[in-house]
C-alpha positions as CSV (number, residue, x, y, z in Angstrom):
1,M,-20.4,17.2,-26.9
2,K,-16.9,16.0,-25.9
3,E,-16.8,12.3,-25.1
4,I,-14.5,10.2,-23.0
5,Q,-12.8,7.5,-25.1
6,I,-13.2,3.9,-23.8
7,K,-10.0,1.9,-24.5
8,C,-10.7,-1.4,-22.8
9,Q,-13.3,-4.2,-22.6
10,G,-15.0,-5.9,-19.7
11,A,-17.5,-8.6,-19.0
12,G,-20.2,-6.0,-19.6
13,T,-20.9,-2.3,-19.5
14,L,-22.9,-0.1,-17.1
15,P,-23.8,3.6,-17.1
16,L,-22.0,5.8,-14.7
17,E,-25.2,6.6,-12.8
18,N,-25.7,2.9,-12.1
19,L,-22.5,2.6,-10.1
20,T,-22.5,2.9,-6.3
21,Q,-19.6,3.9,-4.0
22,F,-18.7,1.2,-1.5
23,Q,-15.3,2.0,0.1
24,G,-16.3,5.2,1.9
25,N,-13.3,7.1,3.0
26,L,-10.9,4.2,2.7
27,K,-8.9,6.1,0.1
28,T,-8.8,9.8,-0.7
29,I,-7.5,11.9,-3.5
30,T,-6.1,15.4,-3.4
31,P,-7.4,18.1,-5.8
32,A,-4.0,18.2,-7.5
33,N,-4.0,14.4,-8.1
34,L,-7.7,14.5,-9.2
35,K,-6.7,17.0,-11.8
36,K,-3.8,14.8,-13.0
37,L,-6.2,11.8,-13.1
38,R,-8.7,13.8,-15.2
39,S,-5.8,14.8,-17.6
40,R,-4.7,11.1,-17.8
41,I,-8.2,9.9,-18.7
42,L,-8.5,12.7,-21.4
43,D,-5.0,11.8,-22.7
44,T,-5.1,8.0,-22.8
45,G,-8.9,7.2,-22.4
46,F,-10.5,4.9,-19.9
47,V,-8.1,2.0,-20.0
48,A,-9.2,-0.6,-17.3
49,P,-12.6,-2.0,-16.3
50,I,-14.3,-1.1,-13.0
51,F,-14.5,-4.0,-10.6
52,I,-18.1,-4.5,-9.5
53,W,-19.9,-6.5,-6.8
54,K,-23.5,-6.9,-7.9
55,N,-25.7,-7.2,-4.8
56,G,-29.3,-7.5,-5.9
57,K,-30.0,-4.4,-8.2
58,I,-27.1,-2.4,-6.7
59,N,-23.7,-2.3,-8.5
60,Y,-21.1,-1.6,-5.8
61,I,-17.6,-0.4,-6.9
62,L,-14.9,-2.5,-5.5
63,D,-12.1,-0.9,-7.5
64,G,-12.1,2.3,-9.5
65,H,-13.5,4.8,-7.0
66,Q,-10.9,7.5,-7.9
67,R,-11.5,7.1,-11.6
68,I,-15.2,7.3,-11.1
69,L,-14.7,10.5,-9.1
70,A,-12.6,11.9,-12.0
71,L,-15.3,11.0,-14.5
72,L,-18.0,12.7,-12.4
73,S,-15.8,15.8,-12.4
74,L,-15.4,15.6,-16.1
75,Q,-19.1,15.1,-16.5
76,G,-19.6,18.3,-14.6
77,K,-17.3,20.0,-17.1
78,G,-19.5,19.0,-20.0
79,Y,-18.0,15.7,-21.1
80,H,-20.2,12.8,-22.1
81,I,-19.4,9.6,-20.2
82,P,-20.4,6.5,-22.2
83,D,-21.3,3.2,-20.6
84,L,-18.2,1.9,-18.7
85,P,-16.7,-1.6,-19.0
86,V,-17.0,-3.5,-15.8
87,A,-15.7,-6.8,-14.4
88,Y,-17.9,-8.6,-11.9
89,I,-16.4,-9.9,-8.6
90,E,-18.5,-12.5,-6.6
91,A,-19.0,-12.0,-2.9
92,D,-21.3,-13.8,-0.5
93,N,-22.2,-10.7,1.5
94,E,-21.0,-7.2,2.4
95,E,-18.3,-8.5,4.8
96,D,-16.9,-10.8,2.0
97,A,-17.1,-7.9,-0.4
98,R,-15.0,-5.7,2.0
99,K,-12.4,-8.4,2.2
100,K,-12.2,-8.7,-1.5
101,L,-11.9,-4.9,-1.9
102,L,-9.0,-4.9,0.5
103,S,-7.5,-7.8,-1.4
104,I,-7.8,-5.9,-4.7
105,T,-6.1,-2.8,-3.3
106,S,-3.4,-4.7,-1.4
107,T,0.1,-5.2,-2.8
108,Y,1.9,-8.4,-1.9
109,G,4.9,-8.0,-4.2
110,D,7.7,-5.5,-3.8
111,F,9.1,-3.3,-6.6
112,N,12.6,-3.8,-7.7
113,L,13.7,-0.2,-7.3
114,E,16.5,-0.3,-9.8
115,E,14.1,-1.7,-12.4
116,L,11.4,0.8,-11.4
117,Q,13.8,3.7,-12.0
118,G,14.4,2.4,-15.5
119,W,10.7,2.3,-16.1
120,L,10.2,5.8,-14.8
121,T,12.6,7.2,-17.4
122,K,10.3,5.8,-20.1
123,V,7.0,7.3,-19.0
124,D,5.8,10.8,-18.9
125,E,6.3,13.1,-15.9
126,D,2.8,12.8,-14.3
127,I,3.1,9.0,-14.0
128,A,6.7,9.2,-12.8
129,D,5.7,11.7,-10.1
130,S,3.0,9.4,-8.8
131,M,5.7,6.7,-8.3
132,R,8.4,8.8,-6.7
133,F,7.4,7.9,-3.1
134,F,9.3,4.6,-3.6
135,D,12.5,6.6,-3.4
136,K,11.4,8.0,0.0
137,E,10.3,4.5,1.0
138,L,13.7,3.1,0.3
139,N,15.5,5.9,2.2
140,T,13.4,5.6,5.3
141,Q,12.7,1.8,5.3
142,L,15.1,1.1,8.2
143,A,14.0,4.1,10.2
144,N,10.4,3.1,9.8
145,Q,11.1,-0.4,11.0
146,E,12.8,1.0,14.1
147,N,9.9,3.5,14.7
148,N,7.2,0.9,14.2
149,N,8.7,-1.3,16.9
150,P,6.4,-0.6,19.9
151,E,9.0,-1.9,22.3
152,K,11.6,0.6,21.2
153,N,9.3,3.4,20.3
154,P,5.8,3.4,22.0
155,Y,4.8,6.7,20.3
156,T,3.8,7.3,16.7
157,N,3.2,10.3,14.5
158,K,0.7,8.4,12.3
159,I,-2.6,10.1,12.2
160,K,-5.6,7.8,11.5
161,A,-8.3,9.6,9.5
162,P,-11.9,9.0,10.7
163,I,-14.2,7.0,8.4
164,Y,-17.6,8.7,8.2
165,E,-20.4,6.2,7.8
166,P,-24.1,7.0,7.9
167,K,-25.5,6.6,11.4
168,G,-28.9,7.9,10.7
169,E,-31.0,10.0,8.3
170,N,-29.3,12.7,6.2
171,P,-29.8,16.0,8.2
172,P,-31.4,19.0,6.4
173,I,-29.0,21.7,5.4
174,K,-30.5,24.2,7.8
175,E,-29.3,22.0,10.7
176,L,-25.7,22.2,9.6
177,V,-25.1,25.8,10.5
178,N,-26.5,28.5,12.9
179,T,-26.3,32.0,11.4
180,E,-28.5,33.9,13.9
181,K,-25.7,36.0,15.4
182,T,-24.2,36.6,11.9
183,D,-27.5,37.7,10.4
184,S,-28.2,40.0,13.4
185,L,-24.8,41.7,13.1
186,I,-25.2,42.1,9.3
187,R,-28.6,43.8,9.9
188,E,-27.1,46.2,12.4
189,I,-24.2,47.0,10.0
190,K,-26.6,47.7,7.1
191,A,-28.9,49.8,9.3
192,A,-25.9,52.0,10.4
193,D,-25.9,53.4,6.8
194,I,-22.1,53.4,6.6
195,K,-20.9,55.7,3.8
196,N,-17.6,54.0,3.3
197,K,-18.5,50.9,1.2
198,K,-15.2,49.2,1.8
199,L,-15.6,49.6,5.5
200,E,-19.2,48.2,5.4
201,D,-18.0,45.2,3.4
202,F,-15.2,44.6,5.9
203,L,-17.6,44.7,8.8
204,I,-20.0,42.3,7.0
205,Q,-17.1,39.9,6.3
206,S,-16.1,40.0,9.9
207,A,-19.6,39.2,11.0
208,Y,-19.3,35.8,9.4
209,R,-16.8,34.8,12.2
210,H,-19.9,34.3,14.4
211,T,-21.4,31.6,12.1
212,V,-21.6,28.4,14.1
213,F,-21.1,25.1,12.3
214,T,-22.7,22.0,13.8
215,Y,-19.9,19.5,13.0
216,D,-21.7,16.3,14.2
217,K,-24.5,17.1,11.8
218,I,-21.9,18.1,9.1
219,A,-20.2,14.7,9.5
220,E,-23.5,12.9,9.1
221,F,-24.4,15.0,6.0
222,Y,-20.9,14.3,4.6
223,S,-21.5,10.5,4.9
224,H,-24.6,10.8,2.7
225,A,-23.1,13.2,0.2
226,T,-22.0,12.5,-3.4
227,P,-18.3,12.2,-4.1
228,E,-18.1,15.7,-5.7
229,I,-19.8,17.3,-2.7
230,K,-17.5,15.3,-0.3
231,L,-14.5,16.7,-2.1
232,L,-15.8,20.3,-1.8
233,M,-16.5,19.8,1.9
234,E,-13.0,18.4,2.4
235,N,-11.5,21.3,0.5
236,S,-13.3,23.7,2.9
237,A,-12.2,21.6,5.9
238,L,-15.8,21.1,7.0
239,V,-14.5,17.6,7.6
240,I,-10.8,16.6,7.7
241,I,-10.1,13.0,6.6
242,D,-6.6,13.7,5.1
243,F,-4.2,15.4,7.4
244,N,-1.7,16.0,4.6
245,K,-4.5,17.6,2.5
246,A,-5.5,19.8,5.4
247,I,-1.9,21.1,5.6
248,E,-1.8,21.6,1.8
249,N,-5.0,23.6,1.9
250,G,-3.7,25.8,4.8
251,F,-6.2,24.6,7.5
252,V,-3.5,23.1,9.7
253,R,-0.5,25.2,10.4
254,L,2.7,23.7,11.7
255,T,6.1,25.3,12.3
256,E,8.8,24.2,9.9
257,D,10.5,21.9,12.4
258,F,7.3,20.3,13.6
259,A,6.2,19.7,10.0
260,E,9.6,18.1,9.2
261,A,9.2,15.8,12.2
262,Y,5.8,14.6,10.8
263,T,6.7,14.3,7.2
264,A,9.7,12.2,8.2
265,E,7.3,9.3,8.3
266,D,4.5,8.5,5.8
267,F,1.0,9.0,7.2
């Protein structure tokens, strides 16, 4: 069995299945970037410990969620994931842990863009691509300062993605969708004994337009789901937590001019 190489040390190690997500939908990753992250791990190994807040018997991830998601994906592809190096972060309670998570993910320093460009010429294309947004940030910095001034511009094109947190019990799958009308139409189509197989398939496919999704239940189900299932639900637009990703996957369609107006400012 193929095995992920561990290239760092921590204060201890924990198996993947003993790590628990903590940040919810605070950060997301597109399928394309998840693929790049998997490739990066396969190429260079696992190179930094996971930051953990240990609360009783639960090991909450404070930093490393995207890498864990990539490892789960690799595990599903047949890779063996050895115990992972972890570093323990102390927190008094959940609120304190949330503050420290934000502190870990915040950046107080600014990049020297000229120096950054020099670094980018010395790394491979995938890493360089992940840093290119600094060029855009430099070009739009003054415009953003103007746009973010509420006195001069009371409107915004920033879209805040909802954070789905469990509000109750995980609903059963049968409550997520109503297929009564769809099933009835499909029975009628099959009973019609249509000789043209392509026509029958077409009518059956069209019947699925009558499937009714219960999105409040779907949102609740999503909040209880594993990272891999969440990603699949996002890719199908059962929930939309990343507007750019929804556009990328074709679920939100904008005219070219309208799209340019939105992409002129980072979401």
